[in-house]
N, C-alpha and C positions, 0 to 999 in steps of 0.2 A: 765672530759674528759674521754671518753671510748676508749681504744686502742685495735684495732682487729688485731690479730697476726696470721699470716699464709699465705695461697696461694692467688696469683692473677694470673688468667690464661685467656686464650682465649676459650670461647665455640663456637664450630662450630655447628650451630642450622639448622635443615632441615627446609626450607620455601617453600611455594607453592606447587603445586601439584606435580612437578618434583623433589620435595625434594633436591633442591639446598642448599648447606650448606653456611651460612652467618656467619662469624667471629663475635662475640661479647665479650666485656669484662665480665669476670664471675669469677667463684670460690666462695665457700660458704662464705669465710671470707671477700672478696672483696664486695659481695652483702651486707653482713650485715654492713659493713662500710657505703656503698653508702646509705643503707636504713636509718642509723643513721643520716648521714649528711643530706638527704633530710627532716628528722623529725626536724632538727634544733638543735640536740644534738651534742655537742663538741666531735669530734671523730678524731682519729688518725690511721694510718696503719703502722704496723710494719712487714716488710719483705724485700725483695730484688726485684727490677724491672729491667728487661733487658733494655739494650740500643738499642735493635732491634726494628723494627716498630710496633710490638706488644706490647713491653714496652711502646712505645709512646701512643698506644690506652690506655693502662690501666692507665698510668699517667693522661691522659686526663679525663678519666671516673672518677677518685678519686678526681682530683682537681675541675672538674666541679660540683661535688656534695659536696664540702666543707669538704673534708677529709684532714687533716694535715698529710703531708709525710716527716716531719722532722726524722722519724725514718725509712726511706724506701728509701736507697741509690739506685742509677742506677749504674748497673755493667754489663761489657760485658758477653755475653753469650745467651742462648736461653730462650723463655718463654715457660712454660708448656702450652700444648694444650690438650683440650677435645672434643671428637666428641660425640654429644648427639643423642640419638634416642627416639622419642616421638610416642606414639601410635596415630591412625588416630583421636580419639576421644580427646586426649590431657589430659585425666582423670587419666591416670595410672602414677606410679613412672617413671620418665624418666631414661633411662640407659645410662651409660657413658663408654666411652673407652679414657684412659688417655695416653699421651706422655710426660713423665716429666723426662727421662734420661738425666742427665748433665743440667737441668734447673735450673736458678739461684735463684729461691725461694727455691727449694728442698735443694741447697748446703749450705744454710745458716749455719754458725758455731757461737760458742759462741763469738768469735771476732765481730760478726755484732750485738751482744745485747748492748743497753745503760747500762753503768755501774750504773745509778740510774735513776728513774723516779721521776719528780715533783709530789708534794703533790696533784697538781689538778687531777692526774690521779685516779679515783675512782674505775675503774674496767678494767679488761683486759679480752678479749674474745679469745678462742682457739677452734680449732675442725677441722673436715674434713680431707682431705688426707694429710694435712701438718703435722699432728700427727702421720702419718704412714710412710710417705717417709723419709729415712735416707739420709744425716746426719741431716737435718732440724728438724725432729721429736724430737730427743734427745735435740737438741738446744732449742726448744719451751718448752720442758718439764723442763729443767733447769730454763727458766724464769718462768714458772708456780710455780714450787716448791719454788723459791727465793722470789716470791712476795704473796704467799698465807698467808692468814690472815693479811697481810699488806694493801690490797685492794681486792675488790670483784673478784673473779674468776668465769668466766661463761664458759660452755662447750656445743657444739653442735657437737655429734661425726659424724654425717651426713655419716654413714657407707658406704663405697663403695666396694662391694665385689672383684672388679677387681684389686684392690691394697692390699688385705689382702691374705697372703700365709698360715698362721698358725693361725686358728681361737682360739685355745686355748690361745695362746700367746697374741693374741689381747684382747681377755677377761680380761686375767690378767692385761695388760696395761691399759686397760679402767677402771677397779676397783682401779688400782693404782692412776690414774688420780684424781678419787673421793675423795682421801684424800686431795686434794688441791682445790676441786671445791666447790662453793656456790650454783651457780645455774645451773641445767642440763635440757638440753631440749633434748628430744628423738622423733622421729617418730615413728609411728607403725611400719614402714618397718624397722628401726633400731632396734627396740625391736626383731622383728622376727628374724632378721639376727643373733643378740647376743645371744638370748636366744629362740630358736625355741620352739613353741607350749607352752610357759609359759606366764602368765599374769604379768603386771608390779607390782601388789601388792605383788607378792612373792619375789621381790627384794628390795622393799621400806625400810624394816627395815635395812638391811644391808647398803644400801646407806646412810640413815639418820645416821647410826652409824659411817660410815667413815667420815662424817663431812658435807654432802650436807644439804643446808637449804630449798631448793624449787626445786622440781622436776616438770616437763612440759612434758606432752605426747600429741603430735598431732596426730590426726587420719584422715586427709584429710576430706573428704565429711562427716565423722562421728563426726567431732568437736575436741575439745581439754579438756583436763584435767589437773588440778593444785593440787599438793600433798604437804602438810606441815609435819613435823616431829610431831605435836601434834595431828595427825589423820584427821585435817581439809582437805576435799577434794571439789573441786568444778568442775563443767561440763558447758561448754559451746558450744552450737551447731555451726556448720558451716553455714555461710550465703550463701544462694543460689544464684548463679550467672551463666551467660553464660561463661562457660569456654573455653578459647583459649588453654592454656596449664598451666601445674603446675609447669614450670621451675622456680625456685627461690621462690617459696611460702614458705616453710619452713624457708628460710633466711628471708623473708620479716616478716613472723610471729614473729621470735625471735628479729629483730631489732625493730619491734614496741613494742613488750613486754619489751624490755629494755629501750625503750624511755618512756613508762608509769612509770616504776620503777625510772628511772632518774629524770622525772618530778615531781614525788610525793615524793622524798626523801628517797626512799627504797634502794639506793645504797650506802649509807654512811657506812654502817657495816652490819655484819651477823645478829646481834639482830634486826635491823629495818626489815630485810626480815622474820626471824622468827616471829615476832610480827604484820605482815600484816594482817589486818582484812579480813575476808572472803569475805565481800563485795568488798573490793578494788581488791582482787585477781580476783573475778569475773569479775570487770570492766577491770582489765589488760588484761585478756584473751579475752575478747569482743573486746577490742582496737586492739588487736593483729590478731584476727580473722578477723576484718573489712579490715585490712592493707593486710593480704594474699589474702582475696577475691578480693580486687581491682587488685592486682598482677595478679591473675589468669584470668582477663578479658583482659589482654594484651599478646603481644608475648615475650617470654622470662622471664628473671628476670627484673623487672620494678617497684621497690617499690614506693609506693605513697609519695607525699609531704604532709608536715604537714597540710597544708590549705585544702587539699583534704579530711582529715580525718573529718573534721569540717562540711563538707556538708551533 
């Protein structure tokens, strides 16, 4: 099982010519859990859901997509809300405005963490605003540090400038996470925000020294790249599709990438990832790219089901 740890929120997405906002279950961590569930990977969600009507929507989205909620209690309080701005062509990075003050997922504390996890849990996924907004961010960091090297730790920072007040402090925190992380995925937008004007190759030696085993860089229409500590790197171009919007494309990519690694036995331990053959890494990126392309032909975050990937 893979457990996704972090936020579940409601995205208000503009639809139609008049840009009416429609509420949709979302959040990077929830999207990745849903993507894994649709792929048939055993997956759980670790967070807190509100007892409000939006919490009902989130619970339904997770359970309808085969996500185990044993580590996700319902508690009184409000749900995090996010308003999304999409350009008219739908090809640029979406912009977000978050409303999370007092939200139940943000207020998660160490008392909400399970004291132990079963051996069946092979990986924990972290990222996005849930690793920024306190006190939940420190709570999840505690879990990450507790479980590192006991099971695979994956990270997609999904950098959102609107919730980051001190960029130097955030960079330091990001690099501290990497001492626990086995698989890191960054978008080009993430990289540009973290290290403006710098290429990823300048940072790989430090990241690998900190303990990361696999780094993935996604570049939207310019494809994706994978890097291993032994110097192997692969590139896979994006698949041309008629894009409706790119909301959830990165989350879909990463859930499909984790699916490929899970199905092919690469989430058993760090050594398995370090020894992945170049051909398998390329096939993994191709599989993830195909899933992201399918998502982009749909409105909002809508990852494909496993049988769609075989068409």
